[in-house]
N, C-alpha and C positions, 0 to 999 in steps of 0.2 A: 459276469464272467464265469458263473457256474454252469457246467454242461447241462443240457436239457435233462429234466428229471430231477436235478438238484441233489444235494447231499453227498454223503460219502460214497454210496454205491456207484453213482454215475462218475464221480472223480476216479474211482478205481477201475472203471470200465466194465462193471458188472452188467450194465444194461446193454452192452454192445457185443455180448458173447454170441457167436454164430450158432453153436450147438449147446443146448442146455446141459448143465453139469449133471442133471438128474438122469440123463440118458446113458451116462458112463456107469458101469457096474460099481457099486459101492466099495467093493473090495479092492479095486484098482484106482479109484478116484483120487486125484491129488488136490483138487480144488472142490470143496464141499459147496453145495447149493446154499444160497442165502435163506435164512429162516426168519419169518416175521416175529417169532417168539424170542429171538436172540437178543441178549443185552449187549450193548457195546460200551466198553469201559475205556476211557481215555485218561491216562495218567500224564499230567504235565509237571515236569520238574520246575521248581521255582527258578526265578532269575538269579543272577549272581547276588550273593548275600554278604552283608558286612562281616559275618563270622567266617565266611570263606576266605576273604582277603586279609582278615586280621589274624587268622590262625587261632581262633577261639572255638572251644567246644560249644556248639550252638544249641543248647536246650532252651527251656523257657527263660533262663537267666541270661544266657550268652547270645541269644538271637537278637540282632539289632535290625532286622528287616532287610530290605533290598538296598543295594547300592544304586547310584545313578545309572551306571551301565546296566545293572540288573533290571531296572525299570524299563530301560530302552529295549533290552532283549525281549521282555514280555510284551512290550508295546509292538514290536515287530511281529510277534506271533498274533496278537490281537488284530493288527491290520490285515494280516494274511487271512485270518478266519472271517473277518468282516467281508473281504473281497470274495472269497471262495464259497462262503456259507457252509463249509464242510461239517461244522459242528452246530449249525443253527438248529433250533428246536430241541436242544438238550432238555431232558426231563429233570435233571438235578445237578447241582454244583456243590462239591464238597471241598474242604481244605483241612489240613491239619491245624492245630491250635497255635502253631508257631507263626510269628509275624511275617516271615518271608513267604510262607505259603498263603497266608490270608491276603497279603498284598498282591500276590500273583493272581489269585482268584478274582480279586476286585478289578484288576486291570483287564482280564479276559472276559469277564461277565457280560459286557455289552455285546460282544460278538457271538454269544451263544443263544440269544433270545430268539432270533429269527424274526419273521414278519407275519402279520395276520393276512387274511384273504384280501384286504384292501391295500396291501403293500406297506402298511405302517409297521414300524418296528415295535415289537412287544417290549414290555418292561423287562429289565435285567433280572436274571434269576437271583433269589436270595442265596446266601452262602451258608451251608451247614458245616460247622466246624466239628472235628472229631479227633480226640487225642490219640486214638488207635492208629491214625494215619500219620503220626509224627515220625520223624527220624528216630533212630535208636535212643531210648531214654538214657541219659548220661549219669543220672544220680549225682553223686558228689563231685563229678568231673565238670558239671555244668558251669560255664563261664570261665574255666581255666584256659590259659594258653596251652598248646600242646607240650611246650617245654615244662610248664608247671605240672601238667598231667603226669609226664614221665617221672619227674622228681618225686611226686607224691605217691604214685601208684605203680611205678616201674614200667618196664616194657610189656607190651601186650601183643600177642601174636594169635589172632583168631584162626589162622590157617592151621596152627598146631593145636589150639585149644578153643574151639568155637563155643564151648559151654561156659567159659569164664566171663563173669560180668565185667563190664568196662570199668566200673568203680563201685564202691559200696552204694547200694540203693539203685544201681543202674541195671541195664539188661545185658545179657549175653547175646552174641550173634544168633545163636540157635533160637533163643527165646524171642528175639526180634522178628525173625523170619516167620515163625509160627504165629506171632501176634498179628502181623500184617496179613497173613493168609486168612486168618479168621475174620479180620475186619473187612476184607474184600468180599469174602463169601457172604457176609451179612448184608453188605450194600447191594450186591447183585440180587440176593433173594428179595430185597425190597423194591427192586426196579426191573422186574422181568419185562423184556421187550423194549426197554427204553435206552436212550443214550445218556450216559452218566459221565461227567467230567470231574476229575479229582486233581487239585493242586497239591503237590506233595514233594517228595524228596528223592534223591538218587538212591538212597538205601531202600526206600519203599519200592521203587521200580525194580531194583535188583531182586528184592525179596519176592516180588510177584513172579519174576521169571524162574527163580529157584523153586517156588512152591507150586507153580502151575504148568511148568514144562517137565518133560521126563528127564530131569537132571539127576544123576546119581548123587545121593546124599543131600538133595535139595532142602529137606526139612530137618536135617540132622547136622548141618554145619558146613556144607560146601559153600564156596565163595567164587564169584565170577570176576570181581574187581573190574567192573565195566567202566567205561568212560562216558557216562550219560551226560549230555550237554545241558547247560542251563536253558530253560524255556523250551525244551524239546518235548515231543509227544510220543508216548508209547501206547499202542491201541490193542485191546483185547476184544474178542467176541466170545460170549459165553452162551451156550445153548444146551439145555438138558444136562447140566453139570460138566460139560466138556469145554475147556478153555482153549481158544485158538489165538495165537499171536498174529495180528495183522500188520503190525509195524512197530519198530523200536527206534528210538533216538531220532525222530523226525524233526530236524531243525533247518529245513530248506529255507525258511524265512530269514535265517541269519545271513544268508548269502547276499541279500539285497534284491531289489526289484529286477526282474528279468534274468536272474542268475540261477533259478531253480530248475 
């Protein structure tokens, strides 16, 4: 079911362009030509997690992994990727060290391997876990309900004070965004020209947008308060240090077969 030529470029219609983008003057070009040296980074938000539905601050203590519906959400994404092959042949698969992200990576891994020249599916990618890809580090708030959090640490408003840590031993919003930006830069530098998939968190996805798009105050405390769906994909292309957003919050698979 994958269009001729396979992979993301053919799904995006890049192989069917009547006039090459390179013929358009660079100064007025709105769609840049594809580069063989570009790295493609796909950020997948984990499926619905136990901490999401129980109202618990989900750090290493509070994260109870995925719920049943959360596993179904990621399963729908895996099934889509298996059919389309749009992420087949990925060069690396990362996950944060939190169980909900690791479970998500484990579920999608079989759809990333692709097939060899004989049509046989390759072995699933191994998962590389990285703490720098975690949701905001909660410190002493880890495992508390949000009611308990407010009782112990008071109200917190990052729109007014993005530099305030969430709790003792935890991160501020500003610190979190800068931590994620550095982690993504390191991963991209290690996988030039490859497709890299990362199972992570809504905060990580928002941090990538704040850090890598021309957003006023992106690295100093701005917030978007996005509604990033569970098991959705956000895709970046990075070439020569320039980050291009190719897609945000892609969860068409959640609509069910024949509805995308």
